SENU-677075 format. One line per field, with one value per atom (N, C-alpha, C): atom name; x, y negated, z. Coordinates in nm, 3 decimals. Atoms other than C-alpha are relative to their C-alpha. Example, Ala and Ser with C-alpha at 12.3 -4.5 7.8 and 13.67 -1.06 7.14 Angstrom:
site = N CA C N CA C
u = 0.089 1.230 0.090 -0.082 1.367 -0.077
v = 0.119 0.450 -0.120 0.119 0.106 -0.109
w = 0.000 0.780 0.000 -0.006 0.714 0.073
This chain:
site = N CA C N CA C N CA C N CA C N CA C N CA C N CA C N CA C N CA C N CA C N CA C N CA C N CA C N CA C N CA C N CA C N CA C N CA C N CA C N CA C N CA C N CA C N CA C N CA C N CA C N CA C N CA C N CA C N CA C N CA C N CA C N CA C N CA C N CA C N CA C N CA C N CA C N CA C N CA C N CA C N CA C N CA C N CA C N CA C N CA C N CA C N CA C N CA C N CA C N CA C N CA C N CA C N CA C N CA C N CA C N CA C N CA C N CA C N CA C N CA C N CA C N CA C N CA C N CA C N CA C N CA C N CA C N CA C N CA C N CA C N CA C N CA C N CA C N CA C N CA C N CA C N CA C N CA C N CA C N CA C N CA C N CA C N CA C N CA C N CA C N CA C N CA C N CA C N CA C N CA C N CA C N CA C N CA C N CA C N CA C N CA C N CA C N CA C N CA C N CA C N CA C N CA C N CA C N CA C N CA C N CA C N CA C N CA C N CA C N CA C N CA C N CA C N CA C N CA C N CA C N CA C N CA C N CA C N CA C N CA C N CA C N CA C N CA C N CA C N CA C N CA C N CA C N CA C N CA C N CA C N CA C N CA C N CA C N CA C N CA C N CA C N CA C N CA C N CA C N CA C N CA C N CA C N CA C N CA C N CA C N CA C N CA C N CA C N CA C N CA C N CA C N CA C N CA C N CA C N CA C N CA C N CA C N CA C N CA C N CA C N CA C N CA C N CA C N CA C N CA C N CA C N CA C N CA C N CA C N CA C N CA C N CA C N CA C N CA C N CA C N CA C N CA C N CA C N CA C N CA C N CA C N CA C N CA C N CA C N CA C N CA C N CA C N CA C N CA C N CA C N CA C N CA C N CA C N CA C N CA C N CA C N CA C N CA C N CA C N CA C N CA C N CA C N CA C N CA C N CA C N CA C N CA C N CA C N CA C N CA C N CA C N CA C N CA C N CA C N CA C N CA C N CA C N CA C N CA C N CA C N CA C N CA C N CA C N CA C N CA C N CA C N CA C N CA C N CA C N CA C N CA C N CA C N CA C N CA C N CA C N CA C N CA C N CA C N CA C N CA C N CA C N CA C N CA C N CA C N CA C N CA C N CA C N CA C N CA C N CA C N CA C N CA C N CA C N CA C N CA C N CA C N CA C N CA C N CA C N CA C N CA C N CA C N CA C N CA C N CA C N CA C N CA C N CA C N CA C N CA C N CA C N CA C N CA C N CA C N CA C N CA C N CA C N CA C N CA C N CA C N CA C N CA C N CA C N CA C N CA C N CA C N CA C N CA C N CA C N CA C N CA C N CA C N CA C N CA C N CA C N CA C N CA C N CA C N CA C N CA C N CA C N CA C
u = 0.128 12.129 -0.092 0.084 11.951 0.048 -0.054 12.185 -0.032 0.033 12.119 -0.146 0.141 11.742 -0.020 0.011 11.778 0.053 -0.054 11.996 -0.094 0.096 11.740 -0.120 0.112 11.461 0.039 -0.046 11.666 0.013 -0.014 11.746 -0.136 0.134 11.378 -0.065 0.059 11.264 0.069 -0.075 11.540 -0.042 0.042 11.446 -0.142 0.140 11.076 -0.009 0.004 11.139 0.059 -0.059 11.364 -0.097 0.098 11.101 -0.115 0.109 10.829 0.042 -0.051 11.044 0.017 -0.020 11.130 -0.133 0.130 10.765 -0.067 0.059 10.653 0.070 -0.074 10.928 -0.028 0.025 10.853 -0.147 0.145 10.474 -0.038 0.029 10.455 -0.098 0.097 10.180 0.064 -0.048 10.243 -0.060 0.054 10.210 -0.099 0.099 9.917 0.064 -0.070 10.151 0.148 -0.143 10.507 0.082 -0.068 10.665 0.129 -0.126 11.002 -0.019 0.027 10.886 -0.145 0.135 10.587 -0.078 0.071 10.505 -0.043 0.033 10.465 -0.129 0.127 10.110 -0.029 0.039 9.923 -0.006 0.008 9.879 0.135 -0.133 10.258 0.057 -0.055 10.296 0.036 -0.021 10.276 0.067 -0.064 10.474 0.145 -0.138 10.806 0.059 -0.064 11.049 0.041 -0.040 11.176 -0.116 0.117 10.833 -0.056 0.048 10.739 0.083 -0.086 11.041 -0.025 0.028 10.969 -0.133 0.130 10.607 0.011 -0.011 10.704 0.091 -0.076 10.964 -0.093 0.096 10.679 -0.104 0.120 10.399 0.014 -0.015 10.551 -0.073 0.065 10.430 -0.151 0.144 10.092 -0.063 0.053 10.051 0.026 -0.040 10.235 0.034 -0.031 10.255 -0.062 0.066 10.008 0.080 -0.082 10.219 0.132 -0.123 10.531 -0.024 0.032 10.361 -0.014 0.011 10.277 0.138 -0.136 10.640 0.073 -0.062 10.757 -0.054 0.058 10.514 0.056 -0.057 10.640 0.147 -0.139 10.999 0.010 0.000 10.920 -0.031 0.037 10.754 0.117 -0.112 11.050 0.121 -0.116 11.307 -0.021 0.023 11.141 -0.033 0.042 10.965 -0.025 0.038 10.818 -0.151 0.144 10.476 -0.056 0.049 10.447 -0.003 0.009 10.525 -0.123 0.125 10.236 -0.119 0.107 10.012 0.001 -0.009 10.140 -0.054 0.057 10.051 -0.152 0.146 9.694 -0.053 0.043 9.669 0.009 -0.016 9.800 -0.110 0.109 9.545 -0.131 0.123 9.269 -0.008 -0.001 9.376 -0.022 0.013 9.412 -0.137 0.133 9.074 -0.103 0.093 8.907 0.002 -0.016 9.038 -0.009 0.019 8.898 0.087 -0.086 9.126 -0.078 0.081 8.843 -0.027 0.024 8.763 0.127 -0.127 9.132 0.028 -0.021 9.149 -0.086 0.088 8.857 0.055 -0.053 9.032 0.148 -0.143 9.385 0.035 -0.034 9.374 0.010 -0.008 9.306 0.127 -0.125 9.600 0.120 -0.109 9.828 0.002 0.006 9.707 0.046 -0.046 9.765 0.152 -0.146 10.123 0.069 -0.059 10.197 -0.015 0.022 10.046 0.096 -0.095 10.257 0.141 -0.134 10.569 0.020 -0.008 10.495 0.004 0.001 10.416 0.134 -0.132 10.742 0.105 -0.095 10.932 -0.014 0.022 10.772 0.050 -0.050 10.856 0.152 -0.146 11.218 0.049 -0.039 11.233 -0.015 0.023 11.080 -0.020 0.017 11.060 0.131 -0.125 11.356 0.001 -0.005 11.473 -0.035 0.027 11.433 -0.148 0.143 11.059 -0.081 0.081 10.941 0.085 -0.062 11.026 -0.099 0.084 10.894 -0.038 0.041 10.685 0.038 -0.035 10.771 0.147 -0.139 11.135 0.026 -0.031 11.120 -0.099 0.098 10.811 0.049 -0.037 10.822 -0.010 0.017 10.698 0.046 -0.056 10.926 0.002 -0.003 10.911 0.145 -0.134 11.207 0.045 -0.055 11.437 -0.046 0.044 11.335 -0.144 0.139 10.966 -0.012 -0.001 11.035 0.046 -0.049 11.230 -0.105 0.102 10.950 -0.118 0.110 10.684 0.042 -0.053 10.908 -0.034 0.030 10.864 0.123 -0.115 11.082 0.065 -0.073 11.350 0.131 -0.126 11.644 0.119 -0.111 11.855 0.031 -0.020 11.802 -0.102 0.089 11.656 -0.047 0.046 11.442 0.089 -0.082 11.615 -0.063 0.062 11.555 0.026 -0.022 11.586 -0.136 0.131 11.283 0.011 -0.018 11.422 -0.106 0.097 11.197 -0.141 0.132 10.894 -0.022 0.012 10.965 -0.022 0.016 10.999 -0.142 0.137 10.667 -0.099 0.088 10.500 0.008 -0.017 10.645 -0.071 0.067 10.527 -0.151 0.145 10.181 -0.059 0.048 10.147 -0.005 0.001 10.244 -0.114 0.110 9.993 -0.134 0.122 9.725 -0.022 0.011 9.800 -0.039 0.036 9.775 -0.150 0.143 9.428 -0.084 0.072 9.320 0.010 -0.017 9.464 -0.077 0.077 9.283 -0.143 0.135 8.956 -0.006 -0.004 9.068 0.001 0.013 8.961 0.122 -0.116 9.258 0.120 -0.111 9.508 -0.025 0.031 9.329 0.020 -0.019 9.343 0.147 -0.144 9.721 0.068 -0.071 9.836 -0.071 0.076 9.563 -0.082 0.089 9.302 0.053 -0.035 9.360 -0.125 0.125 9.016 0.022 -0.014 9.000 -0.098 0.090 8.850 -0.106 0.108 8.527 0.043 -0.034 8.564 -0.087 0.090 8.283 0.037 -0.040 8.469 0.068 -0.070 8.600 0.141 -0.139 8.980 0.027 -0.024 8.962 -0.059 0.064 8.751 0.052 -0.051 8.963 0.063 -0.069 9.141 -0.091 0.090 8.830 -0.023 0.014 8.830 0.129 -0.129 9.195 0.013 -0.017 9.259 0.133 -0.134 9.613 0.002 -0.012 9.696 0.085 -0.081 9.848 0.148 -0.143 10.224 0.068 -0.057 10.332 0.086 -0.077 10.546 0.151 -0.141 10.879 0.084 -0.079 10.986 0.054 -0.056 11.184 -0.109 0.110 10.871 -0.087 0.078 10.686 0.071 -0.073 10.963 -0.017 0.023 10.924 -0.140 0.138 10.548 -0.014 0.005 10.596 0.055 -0.058 10.820 -0.094 0.085 10.584 -0.127 0.131 10.258 0.005 -0.009 10.385 0.085 -0.094 10.669 0.002 -0.003 10.610 -0.077 0.075 10.357 0.091 -0.092 10.628 0.109 -0.097 10.872 -0.056 0.063 10.625 -0.010 0.003 10.580 0.138 -0.136 10.958 0.030 -0.020 10.965 -0.079 0.079 10.685 0.069 -0.069 10.878 0.126 -0.120 11.199 -0.038 0.045 11.006 -0.038 0.042 10.864 0.112 -0.109 11.195 0.119 -0.112 11.426 0.007 0.007 11.311 -0.102 0.089 11.142 -0.088 0.095 10.833 -0.140 0.139 10.458 -0.050 0.042 10.423 0.048 -0.054 10.647 -0.075 0.074 10.438 -0.119 0.110 10.149 0.044 -0.051 10.366 0.026 -0.024 10.466 -0.131 0.131 10.102 -0.055 0.049 10.010 0.078 -0.083 10.303 -0.037 0.034 10.217 -0.141 0.137 9.850 0.000 -0.007 9.933 0.072 -0.072 10.181 -0.083 0.084 9.919 -0.082 0.081 9.709 0.085 -0.090 9.999 -0.061 0.048 9.924 -0.149 0.146 9.566 -0.075 0.065 9.492 -0.033 0.022 9.521 -0.117 0.116 9.236 -0.131 0.120 8.992 -0.067 0.065 8.736 0.080 -0.080 8.885 -0.031 0.037 8.691 0.069 -0.064 8.834 0.150 -0.144 9.192 0.031 -0.024 9.171 -0.029 0.030 9.016 0.119 -0.118 9.318 0.113 -0.107 9.563 -0.037 0.041 9.357 0.027 -0.029 9.387 0.150 -0.145 9.763 0.050 -0.040 9.804 -0.047 0.050 9.584 0.081 -0.083 9.785 0.137 -0.129 10.107 -0.009 0.018 9.972 -0.015 0.017 9.869 0.134 -0.131 10.215 0.090 -0.082 10.386 -0.044 0.051 10.160 0.042 -0.036 10.224 0.151 -0.144 10.599 0.040 -0.027 10.593 -0.035 0.039 10.410 0.095 -0.087 10.640 0.145
v = 0.062 30.610 -0.007 0.000 30.711 -0.103 0.100 30.495 -0.141 0.132 30.201 -0.034 0.023 30.240 -0.027 0.021 30.270 -0.137 0.132 29.958 -0.112 0.101 29.760 -0.007 0.000 29.869 -0.068 0.064 29.765 -0.151 0.143 29.429 -0.068 0.058 29.368 -0.014 0.007 29.450 -0.106 0.100 29.232 -0.141 0.133 28.931 -0.030 0.021 28.979 -0.030 0.024 28.997 -0.136 0.131 28.690 -0.112 0.101 28.491 -0.008 -0.002 28.600 -0.064 0.059 28.506 -0.151 0.143 28.166 -0.075 0.067 28.083 -0.003 -0.001 28.188 -0.099 0.091 27.984 -0.145 0.138 27.670 -0.029 0.017 27.717 -0.033 0.019 27.747 0.107 -0.093 27.911 0.083 -0.087 28.200 -0.049 0.047 28.083 0.101 -0.087 28.217 0.090 -0.076 28.332 0.005 -0.014 28.459 -0.075 0.085 28.168 -0.055 0.063 27.995 -0.148 0.143 27.636 -0.016 0.000 27.601 -0.125 0.126 27.243 -0.010 0.003 27.326 0.077 -0.063 27.402 -0.018 0.011 27.415 -0.146 0.142 27.036 -0.059 0.052 26.989 0.059 -0.070 27.203 -0.095 0.091 26.912 -0.131 0.122 26.657 -0.013 0.006 26.732 0.139 -0.128 27.004 0.067 -0.055 27.048 0.064 -0.063 27.102 0.118 -0.112 27.326 0.126 -0.115 27.551 0.055 -0.045 27.562 0.074 -0.067 27.655 0.142 -0.133 27.946 0.091 -0.082 28.062 0.056 -0.045 28.082 0.096 -0.069 28.215 0.059 -0.058 28.364 0.134 -0.131 28.714 -0.013 0.024 28.575 -0.034 0.041 28.432 0.104 -0.087 28.684 0.142 -0.133 28.999 0.110 -0.102 29.187 0.026 -0.016 29.123 0.070 -0.068 29.231 0.150 -0.143 29.561 0.068 -0.058 29.618 0.021 -0.013 29.556 0.117 -0.111 29.798 0.134 -0.125 30.063 0.035 -0.026 30.024 0.041 -0.039 30.044 0.144 -0.138 30.367 0.096 -0.086 30.513 0.014 -0.005 30.421 0.073 -0.067 30.558 0.150 -0.141 30.892 0.079 -0.068 30.998 0.149 -0.137 31.315 0.005 -0.017 31.449 -0.102 0.095 31.220 -0.142 0.131 30.917 -0.008 -0.003 31.027 -0.030 0.031 31.021 -0.148 0.144 30.671 -0.081 0.066 30.572 -0.002 -0.008 30.692 -0.088 0.086 30.515 -0.147 0.139 30.192 -0.039 0.029 30.214 -0.016 0.011 30.271 -0.134 0.129 29.961 -0.115 0.110 29.739 -0.003 -0.002 29.851 -0.076 0.078 29.672 -0.147 0.134 29.342 -0.108 0.105 29.117 0.024 -0.013 29.046 0.053 -0.047 29.102 0.149 -0.143 29.441 0.081 -0.069 29.537 0.007 0.000 29.436 0.103 -0.099 29.667 0.141 -0.135 29.973 0.010 -0.003 29.876 0.092 -0.098 30.076 0.142 -0.134 30.390 0.017 -0.007 30.306 0.018 -0.017 30.272 0.141 -0.138 30.606 0.098 -0.084 30.760 -0.002 0.012 30.628 0.072 -0.067 30.750 0.151 -0.145 31.093 0.062 -0.053 31.138 0.006 0.001 31.044 0.117 -0.113 31.301 0.132 -0.123 31.568 0.025 -0.016 31.504 0.041 -0.038 31.530 0.149 -0.142 31.869 0.088 -0.078 31.989 0.005 -0.002 31.889 0.095 -0.094 32.087 0.144 -0.135 32.394 0.102 -0.112 32.734 0.077 -0.077 32.939 0.117 -0.107 33.192 0.137 -0.132 33.483 0.027 -0.018 33.424 0.026 -0.015 33.411 -0.028 0.036 33.354 -0.087 0.090 33.100 0.068 -0.074 33.258 -0.070 0.069 32.986 0.021 -0.028 33.104 0.150 -0.143 33.483 0.085 -0.080 33.593 0.029 -0.035 33.743 -0.119 0.121 33.417 -0.121 0.107 33.187 -0.131 0.133 32.816 -0.042 0.050 32.637 -0.096 0.088 32.434 -0.144 0.138 32.108 -0.021 0.013 32.175 0.004 -0.004 32.268 -0.134 0.130 31.946 -0.108 0.101 31.740 0.014 -0.022 31.901 -0.023 0.025 31.836 0.115 -0.118 32.192 0.042 -0.051 32.342 0.117 -0.101 32.563 0.028 -0.036 32.756 -0.030 0.022 32.718 -0.148 0.144 32.343 -0.075 0.068 32.146 -0.134 0.132 31.836 -0.111 0.114 31.502 -0.066 0.050 31.393 -0.148 0.144 31.017 -0.069 0.063 30.823 -0.150 0.142 30.470 -0.083 0.077 30.341 0.025 -0.030 30.521 -0.076 0.071 30.369 -0.150 0.143 30.018 -0.029 0.018 30.060 0.012 -0.016 30.185 -0.121 0.119 29.892 -0.120 0.112 29.639 0.014 -0.022 29.797 -0.025 0.023 29.790 -0.150 0.145 29.422 -0.066 0.056 29.348 0.033 -0.034 29.528 -0.103 0.104 29.283 -0.134 0.125 28.994 -0.002 -0.006 29.108 -0.023 0.023 29.112 -0.145 0.139 28.766 -0.097 0.087 28.622 -0.021 0.012 28.678 -0.085 0.085 28.459 -0.146 0.141 28.096 -0.081 0.076 27.970 0.019 -0.026 28.136 -0.067 0.066 28.008 -0.150 0.144 27.655 -0.038 0.030 27.673 0.041 -0.055 27.892 -0.022 0.017 27.814 0.123 -0.109 28.031 0.071 -0.080 28.310 0.036 -0.024 28.278 -0.023 0.014 28.332 -0.103 0.094 28.072 0.078 -0.066 28.149 0.028 -0.038 28.331 -0.072 0.066 28.125 -0.146 0.139 27.792 -0.020 0.038 27.611 -0.046 0.033 27.581 -0.149 0.142 27.218 -0.081 0.071 27.126 0.043 -0.049 27.295 -0.110 0.106 26.972 -0.068 0.068 26.832 0.080 -0.083 27.124 0.007 -0.004 27.075 -0.121 0.115 26.859 -0.071 0.055 26.781 -0.085 0.087 26.495 0.066 -0.051 26.563 -0.027 0.010 26.622 -0.081 0.090 26.320 -0.109 0.102 26.135 0.023 -0.026 26.286 0.026 -0.046 26.421 0.139 -0.134 26.743 0.107 -0.096 26.928 -0.004 0.011 26.793 0.068 -0.069 26.922 0.152 -0.144 27.269 0.038 -0.028 27.251 -0.002 0.006 27.150 0.129 -0.124 27.452 0.118 -0.116 27.695 -0.002 0.005 27.574 -0.025 0.030 27.472 0.100 -0.085 27.710 0.144 -0.137 28.020 0.093 -0.080 28.140 0.051 -0.039 28.143 0.093 -0.091 28.311 0.142 -0.132 28.596 0.061 -0.051 28.626 0.048 -0.044 28.650 0.137 -0.131 28.938 0.109 -0.098 29.113 0.034 -0.023 29.069 0.085 -0.079 29.205 0.144 -0.136 29.504 0.075 -0.066 29.575 0.029 -0.018 29.547 0.076 -0.073 29.724 0.142 -0.136 30.067 0.006 -0.017 30.183 0.122 -0.107 30.388 -0.052 0.039 30.387 -0.085 0.080 30.243 -0.144 0.135 29.945 -0.081 0.072 29.860 -0.075 0.068 29.774 -0.131 0.123 29.517 -0.105 0.095 29.359 -0.058 0.050 29.335 -0.101 0.093 29.173 -0.131 0.120 28.931 -0.090 0.080 28.820 -0.056 0.051 28.785 -0.123 0.116 28.552 -0.117 0.107 28.358 -0.064 0.055 28.314 -0.118 0.108 28.096 -0.100 0.091 27.951 -0.059 0.067 27.699 -0.024 0.020 27.655 0.115 -0.113 27.997 -0.035 0.036 27.843 -0.095 0.088 27.605 0.074 -0.081 27.891 0.021 -0.029 27.987 0.099 -0.082 28.154 0.149 -0.141 28.476 0.061 -0.051 28.512 0.020 -0.011 28.448 0.121 -0.112 28.697 0.134 -0.126 28.959 0.044 -0.035 28.943 0.054 -0.047 28.980 0.133 -0.130 29.264 0.112 -0.101 29.450 0.028 -0.019 29.394 0.078 -0.073 29.512 0.145 -0.137 29.814 0.082 -0.071 29.905 0.035 -0.027 29.877 0.118 -0.113 30.114 0.131 -0.122 30.365 0.044 -0.033 30.347 0.062 -0.055 30.407 0.141 -0.134 30.706 0.102 -0.094 30.866 0.025 -0.021 30.810 0.092 -0.091 30.984 0.144 -0.134 31.280 0.059 -0.048 31.301 0.015
w = 0.033 8.048 0.122 -0.118 8.367 0.102 -0.092 8.576 -0.048 0.054 8.342 0.029 -0.029 8.380 0.148 -0.144 8.757 0.040 -0.029 8.765 -0.040 0.044 8.565 0.094 -0.094 8.800 0.132 -0.124 9.105 -0.020 0.028 8.943 -0.008 0.010 8.861 0.137 -0.134 9.215 0.084 -0.078 9.365 -0.038 0.045 9.152 0.046 -0.041 9.228 0.150 -0.145 9.605 0.036 -0.027 9.601 -0.039 0.040 9.410 0.100 -0.097 9.651 0.132 -0.124 9.953 -0.015 0.022 9.801 -0.001 0.005 9.732 0.137 -0.133 10.080 0.093 -0.087 10.247 -0.034 0.043 10.042 -0.025 0.013 10.041 -0.145 0.142 9.661 -0.047 0.055 9.462 -0.113 0.107 9.227 -0.133 0.129 8.860 -0.058 0.064 8.662 -0.104 0.103 8.387 0.032 -0.025 8.407 -0.103 0.097 8.221 0.059 -0.041 8.231 0.026 -0.014 8.179 0.047 -0.057 8.412 -0.036 0.030 8.309 -0.145 0.142 7.938 -0.023 0.032 7.820 -0.149 0.141 7.490 -0.045 0.036 7.499 -0.038 0.030 7.473 -0.129 0.116 7.160 -0.113 0.112 6.914 0.041 -0.048 7.117 -0.044 0.045 6.952 -0.014 0.023 6.859 0.131 -0.130 7.217 0.074 -0.064 7.378 -0.078 0.082 7.085 0.026 -0.028 7.145 0.140 -0.136 7.518 0.007 -0.001 7.450 -0.055 0.059 7.225 0.082 -0.095 7.478 0.107 -0.101 7.727 -0.055 0.046 7.509 -0.141 0.134 7.193 -0.010 0.007 7.276 0.019 -0.015 7.380 -0.135 0.130 7.029 -0.109 0.110 6.811 0.046 -0.049 7.023 -0.084 0.083 6.804 -0.127 0.120 6.494 0.032 -0.041 6.684 0.016 -0.016 6.771 -0.136 0.134 6.404 -0.062 0.053 6.308 0.068 -0.072 6.579 -0.048 0.050 6.455 -0.138 0.132 6.097 0.010 -0.020 6.220 0.047 -0.047 6.404 -0.114 0.112 6.094 -0.097 0.093 5.874 0.054 -0.059 6.119 0.013 -0.028 6.193 -0.127 0.123 5.869 0.024 -0.028 6.019 0.023 -0.020 6.117 0.098 -0.100 6.418 -0.057 0.066 6.205 -0.089 0.076 5.983 0.090 -0.095 6.289 0.037 -0.027 6.366 -0.119 0.118 6.007 0.007 -0.008 6.053 0.112 -0.110 6.388 -0.037 0.043 6.235 -0.098 0.094 5.952 0.076 -0.078 6.208 0.074 -0.071 6.403 -0.098 0.096 6.096 -0.065 0.061 5.963 0.082 -0.083 6.256 -0.036 0.054 6.110 0.107 -0.099 6.383 0.123 -0.118 6.678 0.120 -0.111 6.924 -0.011 0.020 6.771 0.023 -0.025 6.778 0.149 -0.144 7.144 0.072 -0.063 7.225 -0.013 0.019 7.081 0.036 -0.030 7.190 0.116 -0.105 7.519 -0.052 0.058 7.315 -0.082 0.076 7.090 0.093 -0.097 7.394 0.056 -0.049 7.530 -0.107 0.111 7.187 -0.012 0.009 7.175 0.116 -0.116 7.528 -0.010 0.012 7.458 -0.102 0.099 7.144 0.056 -0.056 7.335 0.097 -0.093 7.608 -0.076 0.079 7.349 -0.068 0.062 7.165 0.102 -0.105 7.492 0.034 -0.029 7.563 -0.114 0.113 7.212 -0.002 -0.008 7.262 0.108 -0.106 7.587 -0.047 0.051 7.425 0.110 -0.093 7.592 0.004 -0.007 7.719 -0.098 0.101 7.457 0.056 -0.056 7.699 0.017 -0.025 7.734 -0.126 0.121 7.375 -0.122 0.127 7.012 -0.076 0.078 6.766 -0.131 0.120 6.487 -0.129 0.124 6.235 -0.040 0.034 6.249 -0.017 -0.001 6.305 -0.079 0.073 6.108 -0.142 0.137 5.760 -0.094 0.081 5.610 0.082 -0.083 5.807 -0.078 0.060 5.743 -0.025 0.029 5.592 0.109 -0.104 5.813 -0.018 0.024 5.645 0.045 -0.042 5.708 0.153 -0.147 6.071 0.057 -0.045 6.109 -0.020 0.026 5.949 0.096 -0.093 6.170 0.145 -0.133 6.473 0.095 -0.080 6.599 0.080 -0.076 6.873 -0.073 0.075 6.728 0.071 -0.063 6.871 -0.090 0.093 6.557 -0.018 0.022 6.511 0.085 -0.092 6.798 -0.059 0.045 6.732 0.056 -0.041 6.758 0.123 -0.123 7.121 0.025 -0.014 7.061 -0.003 -0.012 7.181 0.027 -0.028 7.197 -0.074 0.078 6.918 0.052 -0.057 7.064 0.130 -0.128 7.403 -0.022 0.027 7.258 -0.050 0.047 7.076 0.115 -0.115 7.394 0.093 -0.083 7.589 -0.061 0.066 7.330 0.001 -0.001 7.313 0.138 -0.136 7.691 0.033 -0.022 7.701 -0.077 0.077 7.426 0.064 -0.076 7.629 0.110 -0.103 7.910 -0.061 0.067 7.661 -0.030 0.029 7.553 0.126 -0.124 7.916 0.046 -0.041 7.983 -0.089 0.088 7.682 0.050 -0.054 7.869 0.127 -0.119 8.161 -0.043 0.039 8.132 0.042 -0.047 8.336 -0.092 0.092 8.101 -0.134 0.128 7.791 0.009 -0.016 7.932 -0.006 -0.002 7.978 -0.130 0.116 7.689 -0.131 0.123 7.437 -0.032 0.038 7.274 -0.124 0.118 7.024 -0.080 0.072 6.868 -0.148 0.144 6.493 -0.054 0.065 6.264 -0.077 0.072 6.085 -0.144 0.137 5.754 -0.103 0.093 5.603 -0.025 0.017 5.621 -0.134 0.122 5.318 0.037 -0.033 5.315 -0.009 0.015 5.203 0.115 -0.111 5.507 0.136 -0.128 5.773 0.083 -0.074 5.867 0.101 -0.093 6.034 0.127 -0.119 6.280 0.080 -0.069 6.380 0.092 -0.091 6.691 -0.017 0.018 6.569 -0.126 0.116 6.333 -0.108 0.110 5.993 0.027 -0.029 6.009 -0.110 0.101 5.804 0.063 -0.070 6.058 -0.010 0.030 5.943 0.125 -0.113 6.280 -0.031 0.023 6.311 0.007 -0.009 6.418 -0.125 0.123 6.114 -0.117 0.106 5.888 0.010 -0.018 6.039 -0.044 0.041 5.986 -0.152 0.146 5.623 -0.061 0.052 5.566 0.022 -0.033 5.741 -0.082 0.062 5.589 -0.151 0.143 5.244 -0.077 0.072 5.157 0.049 -0.050 5.367 -0.092 0.096 5.110 -0.111 0.107 4.842 0.053 -0.059 5.079 0.009 -0.005 5.130 -0.140 0.137 4.753 -0.045 0.034 4.718 0.061 -0.064 4.967 -0.072 0.075 4.776 -0.132 0.128 4.450 0.022 -0.029 4.607 0.031 -0.030 4.742 -0.126 0.123 4.398 -0.098 0.096 4.212 0.057 -0.059 4.458 -0.054 0.053 4.341 -0.113 0.114 4.023 0.027 -0.028 4.112 -0.023 0.020 4.074 0.116 -0.115 4.424 -0.013 0.013 4.348 -0.106 0.102 4.043 0.061 -0.068 4.276 0.063 -0.059 4.454 -0.108 0.109 4.123 -0.052 0.045 4.013 0.101 -0.103 4.345 -0.002 0.002 4.323 -0.118 0.118 3.968 0.010 -0.017 4.062 0.090 -0.090 4.352 -0.068 0.068 4.139 -0.111 0.106 3.867 0.050 -0.057 4.097 0.077 -0.069 4.296 0.126 -0.120 4.568 0.001 0.004 4.446 0.066 -0.067 4.595 0.145 -0.139 4.942 0.018 -0.006 4.857 -0.020 0.015 4.803 0.136 -0.129 5.071 0.083 -0.091 5.376 -0.019 0.016 5.321 -0.122 0.122 4.968 0.021 -0.024 5.082 0.088 -0.091 5.368 -0.066 0.069 5.141 -0.086 0.081 4.908 0.086 -0.087 5.195 0.065 -0.054 5.341 -0.100 0.103 5.011 -0.008 0.007 5.005 0.121 -0.120 5.365 -0.006 0.013 5.300 -0.099 0.099 4.990 0.059 -0.063 5.191 0.096 -0.092 5.457 -0.076 0.080 5.189 -0.059 0.056 5.027 0.107 -0.109 5.363 0.034 -0.032 5.430 -0.105 0.106 5.091 -0.005 -0.003 5.115 0.115 -0.112 5.451 -0.037 0.042 5.300 -0.104 0.107 5.000 0.046
């Protein structure tokens, strides 16, 4: 593993030096963003399926990096299911409670420091202390903790060492660090001109009047890109409801009943729900996301 990491670092430095030498020899400027297709900008996004794919190859993480970090955090929580995953649950709830992207960006450096600190602490707990120097009271005292509780608390132990696998933690830290860079680049006017803005729409707008604020024409020209837009904006809502229904029916518990209630509530209004004011729609999804975070936290505790 160490040789693989060293090889990747050498490969990255070699590519970077070759690119720098090539640009200096041909008198080329360094691109503002590290993209593959330098001629593709936000203005080319709606020009067809090909330019759309090239745009998302360049700026997918710029647009959806925050959601990717949330998925990575949930994956870490589901894989570990210990005390540190509970801390990640609380941190995720704290981030999601800010709601606004700008507010999340302001506290994101603290979230990255929190993730890095937990990773360092877990590494120190895995190393532990040499047996000749001390003993662990949670194992040798009269009221010793059970092995399952020691494993859940991720405490150092001579009899059963903590699992020293930090691949998921590292991927989350890597994604969070990249998202920190995205938040910084969003404040640069040159990057916003090329990659587009990540500004949220006003919550006070009427959903039926949103089309007048969109600079793109309606997708009614039957191109391949228009077909993709029809699927995303017309049927993705029902796909999400299907996932909620599957989540509620996979297991029989009090937590799953909440998902079924939410699914039937959304199905009761159907597509007309998307015509409600933006503030009302976002409030419903905020409740569903908050309930999901609470369920994950309680399942971790239980």
